[in-house]
C-alpha positions in Angstrom: -65.5 -123.0 -74.0 -66.7 -119.8 -72.4 -63.3 -118.1 -72.2 -62.5 -118.6 -75.9 -64.1 -115.3 -77.1 -62.3 -113.4 -74.3 -58.9 -115.0 -75.2 -59.4 -114.1 -78.8 -60.4 -110.5 -77.9 -57.2 -110.3 -75.7 -55.0 -111.8 -78.4 -53.9 -114.7 -76.2 -52.0 -117.4 -78.0 -52.2 -120.1 -75.3 -55.2 -122.1 -74.0 -57.0 -121.0 -70.9 -58.3 -123.6 -68.4 -61.6 -123.6 -66.7 -61.8 -125.8 -63.7 -65.4 -125.6 -62.5 -65.4 -129.1 -61.0 -62.1 -128.2 -59.3 -60.2 -131.4 -60.4 -57.1 -129.4 -61.4 -57.0 -127.7 -58.0 -57.3 -131.0 -56.3 -54.6 -132.6 -58.5 -52.1 -129.8 -57.7 -52.9 -129.6 -54.0 -54.5 -126.2 -54.2 -58.1 -127.0 -53.1 -59.1 -125.6 -49.8 -62.3 -126.7 -48.0 -63.9 -124.6 -45.3 -67.4 -125.6 -44.1 -67.7 -122.2 -42.5 -67.1 -120.3 -45.8 -69.9 -119.4 -48.3 -67.7 -120.8 -51.0 -66.8 -124.0 -49.2 -64.4 -125.4 -51.9 -62.0 -122.8 -53.3 -58.4 -122.0 -54.1 -56.2 -119.4 -52.6 -54.4 -117.2 -55.1 -51.7 -119.4 -56.5 -49.0 -119.1 -59.2 -47.6 -122.2 -60.8 -44.9 -122.9 -63.4 -45.7 -126.3 -64.8 -43.5 -128.0 -67.3 -44.6 -129.9 -70.4 -44.9 -133.1 -68.4 -47.3 -131.5 -65.8 -44.7 -131.3 -63.1 -44.8 -128.2 -60.9 -41.4 -126.5 -61.2 -42.3 -123.5 -59.1 -45.2 -122.6 -56.8 -46.3 -119.7 -54.8 -49.5 -119.6 -52.8 -50.7 -116.4 -51.2 -53.1 -116.3 -48.2 -54.6 -112.9 -49.1 -56.5 -113.0 -52.4 -56.0 -109.2 -52.8 -52.2 -109.7 -53.0 -50.6 -110.4 -56.4 -47.1 -111.1 -57.6 -45.4 -108.5 -59.7 -44.5 -109.3 -63.3 -40.9 -109.0 -62.3 -41.2 -111.6 -59.6 -42.9 -114.0 -62.0 -40.3 -113.4 -64.8 -37.6 -114.0 -62.2 -39.2 -117.3 -61.3 -39.4 -118.3 -65.0 -35.7 -117.4 -65.4 -34.8 -119.5 -62.4 -36.7 -122.5 -63.6 -35.3 -122.3 -67.1 -31.6 -122.3 -65.9 
């Protein structure tokens, strides 16, 4: 697992997922395909809150990969899902 040393260095206590074959992107409806793109198969920037059963409880997909949600927006989404 290539990300394990990085996770340990950052002190992360949760597992990180690598999806090189893009199976997770496909399963959650996030895989984009564009024959005109150098990348061809990719994901837009996406934020998901997934419960223990693998069900998406909240999802936000951004068209511009330079955009990012604020921590406050993500925490508000978590609060809403946990109500």
